[in-house]
N, C-alpha and C positions, 0 to 999 in steps of 0.2 A: 741397327745403328744406335749407339748410346747417345743420350743427351744429358746435359747437366741441369736443364730446367725442370722444375717440378710440373708434372702433368695435372692440370686442373680442369681441362675441358675435354670433351669427347667429340670426335667427328663421325657422323653417320653418313656413309656413302650410299647413294640411291641411284639406281639405274634410271635412265630417261627413256627407256623403251616403253611404248604405249601398251596398255593391257590388252588392246584389241586393234587390229588394223583399221577398224571402222572409226577409231578415235583420231586417226591421222588424216588430215584434210590437205591435199595439195592444191595450191592456187597458183596458176600461171599469170604472172604480171605481163600484160601486153606491152609490146615494144612501142616506145613513144615516137620512134623515128621511122620514116619510110625506107631508110637505108637498111641494108642488111646488118642485123645485129650480130654480135659475137657470141650468141648463145651456144653453149657447149652441147654437142651431140654425143651421146654415148654409143656412137657407132663403133663396133668392135670392142666395146668396153668389156664384154664377157670373154675376151680372148684368153685362151689358156695361158696361165702364168702371171696374170695381172690381178690375182685375187686380193693380195694385200693392198695394192694401190687402190683398187675399187672400194675395198673395205674402208680405207682411211678417208677417201673422198666422200662417201655416202654417210658415214657414221661419226667421224671425228671432227669436231668443230675447230675452227681456227681462232674464233673469238666468241666470248659469251659473257653475259652479265645478268643481273637481276635488277629490275626497275620497280620501285615502290611508289605508288600513287599517293598524292597528298590530299586530294579532295574527295575521292570516292573509294569505297571500301569493298565492293563485291563485283568482280575480284579486284584485289588491291595490288598484288605483286605479280610481276610477269618475268618469266625467264626467256631470254632470247639467245640464239646461237646462230653463227654463220657457218654454213656447210657447203658441200659440193664445190670445192674450189672457189668459194665466195660467190657462187651463183644463187644460193638459197639462204633465206632467213627463216629460222624456225622460232615460233613464239608460242608460249603456253602460259596458262595461269599457274602461279607457284604459291598460292596461299596454303597455309597449313590448316586453317580452320575458317569457318564462315558463320554468318548469323543463321539462326535456326530457320528463318523464312526465305533464305536465298537458295537458289538452285546452284548445283555444282557446275563448274566450268571445266569440262573434261577434254574438250577438243584441242588438238595441236594443229596450229596453222603453219603450213610449210609453203612459204612464198618463194616462187622461183622467178628470178629476174632474167631478162634477156641478155644482160651484161654483168660482169663481175662487180661485186660491191667493193668500194674503196676501203682500205684498212682504216679502222677507227673512225668510220663515217656512218655509224648507225646510232641514232639517238631516239629516245622515247620521252613523251611528255604527257601531262595530264591537264585537262582544262577544268577550271572551276565552274564553267557554265554548262558543260555537257558531259554526261557520263559516257565518255569515250576515251580510248587510248590513241594518241597521235604517234605515229611511227614515221621517222624521217630517215631516208636512205639516200646516199650519194654514190652513184656507180662510177665506173671508170670511163664511161662516156659522158660524164659530167652532168647527168640528169639527176635532179633532186626529186625524189618520190615522196609524196605526202600521203600516207595511208591512215585512214580513220577507222578504227576497229571498235565496234560496240560490244558490250558484254555478251549479246546473243551470238556474236560470231564465234565465241568460245563455248557456246552451249548448244546451239542448234545447227545441224549440218545444212538445213534448208536455206540458211542465210548466205551460204557461200557456194551453193550448187551451180549458180550462174556466174561465178566470179565475184569480184568486188565492185564492179561497176563504177559508180560515181564516188565510191569510198576511196579510190586510188587516183591521184592526180600527179602530173609530172610538170617540172619546170626546168628550163635550160637558161641559166644565167648568162648574161652577156660578159661578165668578168671572167667566166670560166674559159673563154676562148683564148685568152692570153695569160692566164694564171693557172697554177696547179693547186687545186684544193688539197689540204693536208689533214685538217681535223674538222669535225662537225660537232656542234654543241647545241642542244635544245634548251634555251632559256625558259621557254614556256610553249604552250601549244600554238601560240601565234607569233613567236619570235625565235628565230634560229640564227646562229652565228657560225660562219665558216672561216677558218684560218687558211692562209696561203703560204706558198713556199718563200715568198718575198718578205714575209713579216707582216703583211697587211691582213685585214679581216673584212668580211662583208656581213652586214646585218640584213636579214630577210624578215620583213614584216608582212604578216598575212593580210592580204587585201580582203576585208570582210564583205565588201560590197561588190565583189568582182562578178562579172557575167561571162558569157562565152567569148566575148570579144576582148576581155582584159586578162592580164596576167594574175596568177594566184598570189605571187609574192612581189613585194616592192623591195628593191635592192638599194642598200646604202654602203658605199665602200669607204674604208678607213685604212690608213697606211702608217706604218711605224718608221718609214724612211722616205727619201725622195723617190720620185717616179723614175729617175735615171738609174738608181741602184736596183730598182725592181726590174727594169728591163734588162739590166746587165745579167741577172741570173737566168734569163731565158736563152742567152747565147751559149754555145758550146763551152765546156769547162776550160779547155786550154786557152781560150781567147778572153776569159774574164780577167778584169784587172784586180778585183778584190777577192777576199777569201770567202769561199762557200764550202758546203759539205755535200758530198754526193750521197743521195738517198734514192735507191732504185735507179730510175732514169731521170731523176730530177736533181738539180743543183739547189740545195737549200741555203737561203741566206741565214746568217747567224742570228738574226732577229726574228726568225720564224718561230711561231709558237708551236711547241710539240705536245704540251700538256695543258688542258683548258678545263676550268670549272667556272661556274657562274653562281652568283648569290646576290640578294638584295641588301644584305647586311641589316635587314630589318628597317630600312629606310623606305618610306612610302614613295611610290612612283620612281624608284631608282633600281637600276640593275648594273652590277659590276662584273667584269670579266677578269679572272685571275689566270695569267698565263706564265708557264715556264718555257723559256726560249732556248734555242740551241746554244746560245752564247752563255748559258748558265746564269741568266738573269731572270728576275721576277718582275713582271710588268702587270699593272692593274689598270684596266680600261674602264671608262664610262661607256656603257653600251649605247646610251641615248645620244651622247655627243661625239663619241669616237675618240675622245681625248685620253691620252695616257696620263693617269693621275699619279702613278708612282712607278719607279723603276730602280732596282738595286740588285746587287749580287744575291743569288739564291740563299747563301749562307751568311750574308752580311759581312763578308770579308773584303779587305782591300787587295786587289789583284794587280799584278804586274802586267801592263799592256803588252809587253813582249812575250808573255806566256799565255796568250789567248788560246792557242791550240790545246793547251793542257786542260782547259775548262770546257771544252766542247762536249755537249750532251748528244748522245745518239738520237737522231730524229725519230727512231722507232718507239722510243719511250713515250707513253701517253698517260702515265699514271703517277706523276711526280708532285701533285699538289692536291690538298683536300681542305675543305672548309667545314667548320663545326661550330655550333653555338646557337643559342636561342634568344639572347639578350638583345633588345632593340638597339641598333646602331653599333653593335660590337660582335665580332666573331674571332675565332682562333683559326689561323691559317697554318697548316702543317705542310712543310715542303721537305722533299727528300732529294739529296744530291747523289746520283749514282757515281759521280766522279770521286767524291770524298767518302761515300758510304756513310752519310751523316744526315740526321734529321735537324730541322730548324722549326721552332715554334714562334709564330708571329702573332701579335695582337693587332687586329685591324679594326679601326673605328672610323665612323663617318656620320655626319648629320645631314648631308645632302649628296647629290651625285657629282659634285664639282671638286670635292676635296676628301682625301682619305689620310688617316694617320696610321702608320705602321711602326710597331715597337717590337724589339726582340724580347721574348718572354724569359729566356734563360741565357743572357749574354755571356755568362761566365762558365758555361758548360758546353762541351762537345758531346752531342747525343749520338753516339755510334751504336747501332743495335748489335747485340751479340749474335753470332751465327749459331745455328742449332748444334753444331759440333765443330771442333777445332781441326779435325783431321781431314775434312772434305772441303771442296770448293763450292760455296753456296752463293747464289745470286738473289738479291732482294727483288722479287718479281712484282709485288704489289703491296699496297698497305691501305688501311682504312682507319678512320678516326670517329669516335663517338663520345658524346658527353651527355649521358642519360640524365643524371641528376647531380646537383652540387657543382663543385669545382673540379672534380676528378675527370681527367681525359683518358679514355681507353684507346690505346693504340694497338691495332692488329697488324701483324706483319706476315707476309707470305714469302717464304724462301723456297728456291728451286735448286735442285742438283740433277740435271738431266730430267728423267721422268719421275724423280722423287721430289716430294714437296713436304714442307713442315710449316705449320702455322703457330705463331707465338703472340703473346699478349702481355702488355704492361700497362700499369696505371700511373699517370703523372698528375700531380696536383698543380693546378694553375695558380692557386692562391699562396703557395709556399715555395717560392723558387729555391730557397735554401735547402729544401729536402730533395731536390731533383737528383743530385748525385747518388744518394742512397736509394731512391726509387728506381733509378735507371740501372742499378747494379745487376749483375748477371743472375744472381739468385732471386731477384724480384720478378724476373720474367717467368711466365708460365707457358707451358707448351700444350698442344692439342694432340690427343692420341687418335690415330686412325687405325682400326684393326686391319690386319692382313687378310685380304680376300682369298688368298691361296691357302685354304685350309688343307693340311696334309692328310692324305688318305692312308688309312692303316693297311699294312701289308696283309695279304691273305694268309689264312692259317687253316689247318685241317679241322680245328674245332670251331671255326667261325660258322654259325648257321646261315649267315647272309652270303648269297652268291657274289663272287668277285665282280661280275658284270653289273649286277644290281647295285653294288656298293659304289662303283665308279659312276653309274648313271645318277645315283642320288647325289653324289658330290658335284657333278657337272651341271645337273638341272635343279640344283637347290635354288629356291626362289630368290631372285634379286642378286645372284652371284655373277652370272655371265649373261650377256645379252644373246638373243637368238642370232643376230647378225654376226657376233663373234664366233659362235659355234659353227655357223654355216661357212664362214671364211676359213676357219681352222680345218674343217672337214675337206673343203675344196683344196687347200694347200696340202693336206695329208694325202688326198687322192692323187694329186699331181705327183707327189713323191713316189707313189706306187705305180704311176703310169696310167691311171684311169682318169676319165674326163667327165663322167656323168655326175651331175649334181642332184641333190634331193628333189629340186623343183622340176628338173627335166625328167626324172624317172618316176615322179609321182609318189615317191616314198615320203613318209614322215621323217622328221629329223632324228628321232630316237632310233627308228628302224634303220635309217641310212647309216648312222654311226655304228650301230651294232653289226650291220652287214659288212661295212668296209673293214672294221677292225677284226671281225671274225674271219674274213678272208685271208688274213695274214698269218693265221695260226692253223696248223694241221695236227690231228690226233694220230700219233705214231704208236707203234707196238714195241713192246720190250722183246728181248731175246727169247723169252718163254712164250711169246705169243699174246700176252696180256696187253691191254691198252694202257699207255703211259699217261694217266690223268694228271699226275703231278707235274710232268714236263709241260703238258698242255696248259695247265693253270699258270705256271711260271712264265711261259712265253706270252700268254695272253695278258698277264699283268704288265709285262715289259712294254707291250704295244699300247696298252691303256696309259701307262705313265708317259710315254713319248707324246701321245696325243694330248694328254693333260698339260704337259709342259708347253706344247705349242699354243694351247688355249691361253695359258697364263701369260706367255710372251705377247700375244695379241692384246690381252686384257690390260697389260701394263700401259699400252699406248692410250687406252681410254682414260687412265688415271692421270694424264699429264695436266697439271694445273695451268689454267689460263688467266684467271683473275680472282680477286677477292671482293665480295660484296657485303654490305652491312645495312641492316635495317635500323635506322636512327631512332625509330619509335620504341623498339624493343631491345636494341643492342645486340641482336643475333647476327652472327657472322656466317657467311656462306663461302665455300671454295668452289668455283666453277671449273670443271675439268673438261677434257675433250669430249667425253661421252658419259660423264657422271656429274653429280652435284653432291657436295658434302655440307651438311648442316652441322654447325658447331653448337653444342649445348654443354652445360656444366656437368662435371662428373659427380656422381653420388659419393657418399663417404666410403662405401665399399670399393667403388672404382678407383678412388684416389689411393686407397691402400694397395689395391691389386696392381695398378700401373706404376706406383712408386715403391714397390716392394724392395727394389735393389738400391734405392736412394738412402743415403745416410740421414736419419731423422732423430734429433735429440728428444722429440716428444713421443717416440714410439712406445705404445702401451702393450699390455699383455695380449690383447685381442689381435693386434697387428703381428706380434710374434707368433701367435697361434696360426694365423693365415700364412705367414711366411714359411713356417715349419711344414705345414701341410703341403703347400705347393712344391717346396724343395724335396719333400719325401717322394712324391710321385713323378718328379721331373725326369728321372732316369728309368722309369718303368718301360718295359718293352710293350709293343703292341699286343702281344699275346696276353700279358698280364692285365692290361687295360681291358681287353675283350672279356677275359675271364671275370674280372671284377664287375664289369657291366652286366654280365649274365647273372652273377650272384646277386647283384643289386636288383635286377628285374624281378627275381623271385621274392625279394623282400618288399618290393613296391606293390606287386599285384596279387600275390598269393596269400590267402588267409592262413594265419599260423596260430596254433594253440600253444606255442612255446613261450617260455618266460623271456624277459628281456635279455638276461645273461645267456640263455640258450640260443636266442636269435643272434646275439653278437658272436658267440662261438661258432655257430653255423656259418655266418657270413665270413668270418675269418678263415674257416677251413675251405669254403667253396671258392672264395676269391683267389686264394693262393698268393695274396699280396706279400706274404712273408718271404716268398722266393725272390722277389724283386728288391728287397731291402738289404743292402750290403752293410758291412760294419761301419763304413764311412758315412753312409746315409743315417744310420742310427746315431752315430756320434754327433752328426750335425744337428739332429733333432734335440739331443741332450744339451748341446751347446746353446741352442736358442731358448729352450724351455727349462733348462736347469736340471740338476740331478733329481732323479725320481719325478721329473716333470712337475716340480713344485710351483712353477708359474701357472700351471693349468688348474683352475678352480671352476666351480659351478658358475660363479659370477663372470668368469672369463667367457664361458660358453654363452651365457645370457647376453653378454655384450656382443658376441659374434652373431647370435640370432637376431638381435635388434638391428644389425646392419642390413639384414635382408628384409626386415619388416618395413611397412609403410607408416608414415606419420598419421596421426589421427586427423590432422587438418587436411591431408591430401584428399582431393576429390570432394571436399566439403561444399563447394559451390553448388548452388541449386540450379544454376543456369549456365553451364559451361558451353563454350562454342563448339558445335559439331565439327568433326574433322572433314576436310575435303578428301578427294581421292588421292591427291598428292600428299596430303598430310597423313593419310592412312598408310601409304607406302613408306613414309619415313618412320612412322610408329612401328610398323612391322619389322623394318630393318633394325631399328633400335632394340626392339624386343628380342630379335634373333641374337644380336650380339650380347645383350645383357643376360639372356637366359644361358647362352653358351659359357659366359664368364662365371655366372653363379653356379652353374652345374659343375664346372671344373673345381671351383673352390669347395663346394659342398661334398663332392666325391672325395677330394683330397682330405677333407676333414673327417669323413667317415672312415677312410683307410687309416688316417693318423690315430683316430680314436681307438680302433680295434688293435692297432699296433701298440699304443701306450698301455692299453688294458692288459695285454699279455706280456709286456716287457717289464717285468719286475722280478726281484729276488724272491724265490719261493720261501726262503727262510725268514723273510721280512714282509709279512702280509700287510703291515701298516703302510708300506710304501706303495701298495697297489692303488690304482686310480679309483677303483670302486670302494676303497676304504675311506676316501675323502669326500666323495659326493655320489649322487645317483647317476651312474653312467647310463643306465637304461633310459632315463628321462631324456638325456642329451641325444641318445641314439634314436629315440622315437621322433624327437624334434627335427633331426637331420633327415630322417626318412620322410616325414610329412612334407618338409620343404622340397625335397627332391621329387616327391610324387606330383606336386603342383607344377614344378618346373618341367617335368616330363610331358605333362599335358600341354603346357604352353609351347614347348618345343614342337610337339606334334601339330599344333594349330598353325604355327608360323612356317612350317615346311610342307604342309599338305596343300595341294592346289586343286581347285575346282573351277568349273566353267559356269558362269551365270549369264543370263540375258543382258543385253545392253539396255541402257535407259532409252526411252522412246526418242528423246531429243537427239541422241547420238546416231540413230539409224538413218541410213540413206532412204530418201523418199521418192527417188526418181523412177524406179521400176516396180511394178506390182510384185515381182518375184524377189525383190530385194530382201524381204523379211525371211526368206528361206536360205540366204547365203550363210556359209560357215562363219564369216566374220561378224555375224550378228550376236556372237557371244564374246565375253572377255574372260580371261584367266586371272583369278585372284587367289589369295590364300584363304584357308578356312578361317583364319583369324579375322581377315577383312570382312568375310561374309557373315560371320556369326557373333563376333565380339566387338568389332570396331565401333558399332553404333552406340555402345555403352560408354565410349570414351569422349572426352572433350578437353579443350584447353581453357585454362582459367582466364577470367577477365580482370586485368589489373589496370587501374586508372583508365578504364574505357578502352584499352587496347589488348587484344589477345596476344599473349607473349609465348613464343616458342620455348622460352626458358622453362616453362612448366612441363615440357616434354619429358624431362628427367623424372619428375614426380609421377607422371602418368605411367611411364615404363616400369618404375619401381613398384607401383601399385599393381600392375598386371602380374608381376612375377612374385610378389610378396606372399608368404604363407598366411598372413593375416589380412589379405586384401579384401576390400569391400566390393571388388568386381567379381561377380559370380561367374565361374567357369563350370557350367553344368554339363557334364558329358552326355547326360540323357537328353537334355534339350538340344544339344548339338546333333545327337543321333536323330532326333525327331526331324530337325531341319534337313539333314542329309537324306533321310528317307523321303521327305517331301520333294527333294530335288532328284530323286531316283539315283542315289549314290549309296547303295547298301554295302558295297565293299569297303568304302571309307567308314561307314558307320560301324562295321564289324571291327575295325582297328581300334575303335574307342571302347570296345567291350571291357577290356581289363581295367579301365578307369572307373567303371560304373559301380555303384553301390548295389546292395542286395535287397533294397526296399521293393515292395510289390510293383510300383510303377516302373522302376528300372528293370526288373525281371520281365515285366510285360513288354517293354520296348526291346529287350533282347530277343524275345519271341518274334516281334515284328521284323527285326533285322534278319533273323533266320528265315522268316517267311518270305521276305523280299529276295533273299538268296535262293529261294525254292528248296530249302532244307526243311521240309514240312514236318518231319519227325522231331527234329531238334526244337523247332518252333512250338510244337505241341507240348513238349516237356516244360518249356518256360511258361507257356500259357497256363498250364495246370498248376505250376508252382506258384504263380502269381494270383491264382483264382481267389483264394481266401481274402487276401488284402485288397484286391481290386473289386471285391463284391461287397465289402462292408460299407455301409452308409456313412458318409462323412459330412458333418455340418460345416458350412462356410468354406467348402473346398474350392480352391481356385486352381484347377488343373491346367498347367501350362504345357502345351504340346507342340509349340512352334508351327501351328497350322496343320499338324498331321491328322488330328481328329476334328471333325466338324461338330456342330452343336448337337446333332442327332446322336452321334457316336458317344459324345461326352455324357449324354443322359443315360446311356446304358452302363457307364462305369460307376462303380460305388453305389449301385442301386439293386443289389441282390445278385445271387449267382445265376439265376435264370437269364437276366438281362446281360450279364457279363458273357456267359457262354453263347448267348444269341449274337452278341457282337463278334465273338471269335468265329462263329459260323459264317457271318457275312464276310469276314476277312478271307477265310478259306474259299468261300464261294467265288470271290473275285479271281482267285488263282485257279479255279476249277479243280481244287484238291478235294474231290468228292468223298474219298474215304475218311478224311478228317472232318469234313462237313457232317458226315453221319455220326462220328464219335461225339462231337461237341453238340450237335443237335439233340442227341439222346441225353447228354448231360443237362442241357438246358431244360428239356422236358421233365427230367427228374425233379427239378426244383420249381417248375412252373405249375404249382398245384392250387394256388389261390384263385378265387373267383375273378379277381381283377387281372389275371394272367391269361384270359381267354384269347385275346388277340395274339399274345406271344405264342401260345400253344399252336394256334392255327398257322402262324408264320413258320414255326419250327417244323410242324408236320409237313408243310408245303416244301420247305427246303430239304427236309429229311427224305421225303418221297422223291423229289427231283434228283437229289444226289444218288439215291439208291438205284433209280432207273437208269441214270447216266452211266453207271459202272456195272449194270446188269446184276445187281443184288436184288433180285425180284422177290425173294422171300421177305427181305426187309421192307421193300416197297409195299408188298401185300399186307404185312402186319401194320405198317403205318397207315395204309388206306383204311383198314378196319377200325383204327383208333380215331379217325377223324369224326368230329361232331358236325361240322359244316357240310350239309348235304350237297350244296352246289359245288364246293371244293372237292367233295368226295367223288361226285360224278365226273368232274373234269379230270381228276387224277386217275380215276378208273379207266376212262377212255385212253389216257396217255399210257397207262400201264399195259393195257391190252395191245395198243398199237406198237409199243416198244418191244414187247415180247414177240409179237408177230414179225417185226422188222428184223429181230436178231435170231429168228428161227428157233425160238424156245417154245415150240408147240406142246411138247410133252410136259414141260414145267407149267405152262399155262393151264392145261386141262387138269393138272394134278393139284393146283391150288384150290382151296375150298371156296373162297369168295362167299363167305357166309352172308346170306341176305342179299347178295349182289349177282346171283347167277343169271337172273332174268336180264339184268342190265348188261352183263357180259354178252349174253346171247343176242340182245338187241344191237349192241355195238358191232358185233361180228356180222350180223345180218345186214346192217346198213352198209358195211364195207363190201359185202358180197353184192348187194344191189348196185353199188356205185362202180363195181369192177366190170369192165367191158372185155378186156383182154385177159382171159383166164389161163392162157398157156404160159404167160410170162408174169414176172412180178411176184408179189406176195400171194400165196395160195389161200386166200381167205375162205373159199368154199371148202377146201379140205380141212382147214382149221376148225370151221364151224361144224363140219361133219364129225370130226373127232370129238369136239366139245359135246355135241348132242348124243353121240354114241356113248361117251363116258357117263353122261347123266341119264342114260336109258331112254332118250327121246328118239326112238327109231324112225317114227314117221317124220319128225322134224329133220332128221338126218337125211331121210329119203327126199324130202322136199327140196333141201338145198342142193342135193345131188342132181335133182331134176333140173333146177335152175342152171347149174353148171353144164348139164347135158345139152340144154337148149343153146347156150352160148357157144359150146363146142361145135354144134351142128351149124350154127350161123357162121362160124369162122372157117368152115370147110374142113374140120379136122377128121371127118368120117372117112376120107379117102387117103389119109396118111398112115402108112403101115408102121408097125412097131415090132421090133425083134424078129423081123423076117417072116412073120406069120401074116398071111393075107387077111385073116379074119380078126387079127389083133390090132385094133385101132383105139384111139382115145375115146371114141364114142361107144364102141362095144364094151370097153372096160367100164365106162361109166354106167352102162346098162346093167352090167353084172353087179356092180356095187349097189346100185339102186334096188335091184331085185333082191339081193341078199339082205339089205336093210329092211325091206318090207316083209321079207320072209320071217323076220324075227318077232313079228307081232301076230296077234290073233288074226286068223283069216278073215274074220268079219271086219277087222279094223285095218286090213291091208289096202289102204287107199290114201291118196293125197289129193289136195286141191292145187291146181297149177294155173298159171295165167296163159291164156291162149295167145300164142305169138301171132297167128294169122289175123286175129281180131284187132291187134294193136296197130291200127293204121294211122295215117296222118290226119284223120278227121278230128282228133282231139278228144274223142270219147274215151271213157275209162275202159281198159281191156276187160274182156269177160273171163271169168274163172270157170274152170272145168274140173271134174273129178276124174282122176286116173287111178285105176285099180291095178292090183298086182298082175292080174291076168292080161290086162291091156299092155302093161309094160313088157310082159313076156312075148306077146304077139309082136309088139314093136321091135323088140330085140331080135326076134326071128326074121322079121321083115328086113331089118338092117343087115343081118347075115346073108339073107338071100340077095339083097341088092349088091352087096360086095361080091358075092360069088358070081352073080350074073355079069357084073362088070369084068371080073377077071376072065370069064369064059366067053366074053363078047356076046352075051345073050341079053340084048336090050333093044328096045324099039324106040321110035320117035313119037313124041307127042306133038300136038298141033302147034304148041307155042315154043318148041325147041328151036334153038338156033343152029342151023346146019353148019354154018361157017365155024361156030365154036366147036362143034363136034369134030369137024375136019381138022381143026387145029389140035 
């Protein structure tokens, strides 16, 4: 929709959805009456088909505003909204910044009342005596609620876990029994005024000395007419004698006040009430006495008494009068007449509360505000007035046309009435630009590397674009259209999974006539379904953007537009934004830089999605790939790869020539320097040494502003890049002097544009990437011990909020933090010469600390090739368990990370502790030792071995003794873990620490035995350690009781001793095994079907063979006598067993077996007959 006014301000729309469900605190207000309340029950609310109705009730407010406290600063601003069919009041802190020592107020209080809240009967006040917010609510049962909220209510969940208690009190006024309340106004925390249908008002004074037996409020009634007229309005409308106006179920008297504001006019101990009544009259009351001090027509015109019906104001209008000014005893009253669509400025003066003087400031002018456009029907929905400094009055106006709204502003000088006509002219009004939230999604193409589904998900779940409630309602409505009823909550699916599942079920993959799968049709049909779903989301989202009211911070002059489920902060446009948003406006002061921007945007305006995708792909190569080409070669390469020349028609080229002149003579190096300066930040920006830190709400606004600014700057810079390469190659080859490069250094401009786009791309990544972080301690529920494990104990924020927002703050101007500095902050974030450091490596460190390696990997293209950056890339691959790639980066960074650096302040975002930092830049041995410890955490033992050997190569100095021991230990442990025993053996022999060597030797022997590597064990030389190996195996044999199962240590030791020619020792260990076999009864267990082949007989044969290999004189062993080893505790006796005795014992064992088999055995005296029978 075109507008005639120049755009000078920008509106930033922010979602009101909490970052975490834990930030949303629901408080049920108890019913003050014993009678049954009209509390709404959502019984059957989930009924199929009511999705949109439920969505509107729960999420779209019917009234909203922002209240700014006068006496206390933390928090200072509060946003309140009426929800759930007026049953709920939602309040949250809305400060953009805070003092450095103040805690953030992140909690959202959702007060649910037993009865609906009356329209325009919510008021907030601030007390100079107590740091508390007073909330006054009048419901349809005529109960006046007084709720006192302390700052801790918005900071700590524990303060509201048991309800509000004494912080919530109710009052039922006697006058409410026969009068209908219409408006509620809080003059202060101790004084409230209520207007009624009959034109009267009631003053409520807080009884400060009340106790349980007294009322909280003292009532004083005032009337604008006789009591008889007041009673007349109570009778049914057909029986009334006078004229009234029907409003709902109430008959409103013409003297009833429909719009109310209060002010002291700077007079001590005085309060005045300014009311606009249904009869189009302005009345000024003394609140103390109840007297009407002034009454006149709203516009100061003489009216015909017979035409009274023409001047009646709709009783629903509650925003027709505003008061502004700071001079003692003097104020400016601005009133709006919806009847005449005209403003009137009144000067109001007073010296006491008995008399006021009212003068028309511009008696000779009719101040009719111009509509945003002439072709549509616009309604002035709200207005606000500010007078920050001097005599200039700032008038903000909110226009509505169905769900569309526009905000406009004009400045009027109160000191020069003669200039009013020129100041009020249409071209003096400025407009506010609000970017369209429905960003178009590019059509899928075969050459697009991004999957179509992924592209749609990125558009739908872009941070701050759509609320989760909107997406859930759209999905439920879409499912209803398909005939399904399961919602994500009922099926347990995540929202992303549910959307993909539902939309995927609508498309089938068919086959072509040749039998091949028709992927093209599948993609096309899938894209159609996604577009339908996206349109449904957009239609629901439009309802969220319906404007409700306009708010203004008088201290800073910042305007807010309150919408049904959004809030828009208005801030000034930067110079670049003014050029961009007013590019189609006729401007006599248009300069060459403006022409350049206009030409670039016009050139790419008609580009197809395919060309834009191809241009972005070519640009990505320029942004992230190192090139050895010259500037002109890079320009030529980008021109060819982007294919932009295919999208430029003759008409487009002619339009560029028309704007920039023949041979583009308008374009010079100075023109481009002026262009780059529009993107750069001023030197004074961010110069404050003590800026106010951003609150969570302020960070959301900054993120949204950065998103919009980065998108706008990206569009301009990309268009300038394409325009530059177009102009470079658009010249007559016979006239080289007309070429662009003949007049200035095109390569320099090209590099500047690329550098600016490189930073913008990083900024865009930060504001679109979301991560989960833990909640602050104060926001967590404390009622249950298991509450800390609940999923809602985390909140979802953007990477920008997590890693960059702490560097930002708003300036302190005249003691007040102004949101107008928001524009400067956003420009500084995006500027190529910004003082705000956006270090991709530090962000990667923080992401690795938060266990987000996949996101850290996305930042790899932005990183430099300095040693620390290369090292961090290795850490990223390591976290992704790509150990080979990580090793490549670690080795590449080794030289730079090993060199000692003086006064080095290594910032790692908490990724490296102090011990690890000491290993960096302190020699290659320490660096490789650090890498070894990293791989050891992931149990990547093969790489532990590689880097431990590298560390040992450099750990030659005497002071590296501890390092060498550590590396030998890790090298040995890694080698044994992956059964590289030869490496472990070599490491063992290299150890100098004898205690460590003995410990490792035992571990090696045990490990080789456990992995059945006996042949490798006996094959290893173990120089100087053979006796220790023998002793280790011997101890294992002695501790082994069950020799038929488990690790065969006796056999291993036998093999070891045989290999080392210790035949008697081998025989001795075989004899020990023989005894344990006999004790286990293995002598009677046959093997291989041979009755004489048992484990015992085999052991005898091996024992005899072992002793037969020695000299007959040495064929003996000493053994422990088993029979002597009784329970007396005495040491067992040792006996000598010769080869001959073993042969006899072997023969006796054979005879015993044969006798048993032939039933040739007798009974001994101590035999158990029963056992034999068995």
